[in-house]
C-alpha positions as CSV (number, residue, x, y, z in Angstrom):
1,M,-23.0,-26.1,-10.4
2,F,-19.8,-26.6,-8.5
3,E,-21.1,-23.9,-5.9
4,E,-24.2,-26.1,-4.7
5,S,-21.7,-29.1,-4.3
6,A,-19.8,-26.9,-2.6
7,Q,-22.2,-26.2,-0.2
8,R,-22.0,-30.3,1.3
9,L,-18.9,-30.1,2.0
10,P,-18.3,-31.0,5.7
11,G,-16.9,-28.4,8.4
12,S,-17.5,-25.2,9.3
13,E,-14.9,-23.4,7.1
14,P,-16.1,-21.1,3.8
15,V,-15.6,-23.0,1.0
16,V,-13.5,-20.9,-1.2
17,T,-15.0,-21.2,-4.9
18,S,-13.4,-18.9,-6.7
19,W,-9.0,-18.4,-6.7
20,A,-9.4,-14.5,-8.2
21,Q,-8.6,-12.8,-5.2
22,D,-5.8,-14.5,-4.1
23,F,-4.4,-14.7,-7.6
24,P,-5.0,-12.0,-9.6
25,N,-2.0,-11.3,-11.6
26,E,-2.4,-15.2,-12.6
27,I,-6.0,-14.6,-13.6
28,A,-5.2,-11.7,-15.6
29,A,-2.8,-13.7,-17.7
30,I,-5.5,-15.8,-17.8
31,Y,-8.4,-14.1,-19.9
32,R,-5.3,-11.9,-21.7
33,A,-4.7,-15.9,-23.3
34,A,-8.5,-15.7,-24.0
35,L,-8.4,-12.9,-26.2
36,E,-6.1,-14.1,-27.6
37,H,-7.4,-18.4,-28.6
38,P,-10.8,-17.6,-27.1
39,T,-11.4,-21.1,-28.7
40,R,-8.2,-22.9,-26.6
41,Q,-9.7,-21.7,-23.2
42,A,-12.9,-23.5,-22.7
43,G,-11.3,-25.7,-19.9
44,Y,-11.2,-22.5,-17.8
45,F,-14.6,-21.4,-18.2
46,E,-18.0,-22.5,-17.4
47,F,-19.1,-21.5,-21.0
48,F,-17.5,-22.9,-24.5
49,R,-18.9,-19.8,-27.0
50,A,-16.3,-18.3,-28.2
51,D,-18.8,-15.3,-27.6
52,D,-19.0,-15.9,-24.2
53,V,-15.3,-16.0,-23.5
54,M,-14.8,-12.8,-25.6
55,Q,-17.2,-11.0,-23.4
56,K,-16.2,-12.8,-20.1
57,A,-12.0,-12.2,-20.9
58,L,-12.5,-8.5,-22.1
59,A,-14.9,-7.8,-18.7
60,N,-12.8,-9.4,-16.6
61,L,-9.4,-7.8,-17.7
62,G,-11.0,-4.8,-16.5
63,Q,-11.3,-6.0,-13.2
64,F,-8.0,-8.1,-13.2
65,G,-5.8,-6.3,-14.9
66,D,-3.7,-3.4,-14.6
67,A,-2.7,-0.4,-16.7
68,A,-0.3,-2.1,-18.9
69,D,-4.1,-4.1,-20.2
70,I,-5.2,-0.6,-21.4
71,P,-3.6,-0.4,-25.0
72,R,-4.7,-4.0,-25.5
73,L,-8.1,-3.3,-24.0
74,R,-8.3,0.4,-26.3
75,A,-7.5,-2.6,-29.6
76,W,-11.0,-3.3,-28.9
77,S,-12.9,-0.7,-27.8
78,I,-13.9,-0.4,-32.2
79,H,-15.1,-3.9,-32.3
80,P,-19.0,-3.8,-33.3
81,T,-19.8,-6.3,-30.5
82,Y,-17.3,-6.0,-27.7
83,G,-16.3,-2.7,-27.8
84,H,-18.8,-1.4,-25.0
85,V,-17.4,-3.9,-22.6
86,A,-13.9,-3.3,-23.5
87,V,-14.5,1.0,-23.0
88,R,-16.1,-0.4,-19.7
89,A,-12.9,-2.7,-18.5
90,I,-10.8,0.9,-19.7
91,K,-12.9,2.4,-17.1
92,R,-12.7,-0.1,-14.3
93,I,-9.0,0.1,-15.3
94,E,-8.3,3.6,-14.8
95,E,-10.8,4.2,-11.7
96,A,-8.8,1.5,-9.6
97,D,-5.9,3.1,-10.4
98,H,-7.0,6.8,-9.7
99,K,-8.0,5.3,-6.3
100,K,-4.7,4.2,-5.9
101,L,-3.0,7.0,-6.2
102,T,-5.2,9.2,-3.7
103,N,-5.7,6.1,-1.2
104,P,-1.9,5.4,-1.1
105,V,-1.0,2.1,1.1
106,F,1.7,2.0,3.2
């Protein structure tokens, strides 16, 4: 909904509809908090069901989190509903860490 409205804004510059790439640590903190208290996070997300918040939080923690989040995600990996999402998130973090080690930026 917001993205559609943003297309009609004046000017030639592209409209930024996500701050995630500019503030990954802050975004990761929001998703960590969502795992702790999923019903309190509705204002941050475009969806409101706790189930949706949990799945999105686990998936996006894999994108914006770091190795320190792996123990938290491992705890979720045995959950019958969310376990597969947590395992994918762990894999994503581990792959990102591996890329950083094999392709260091100087």
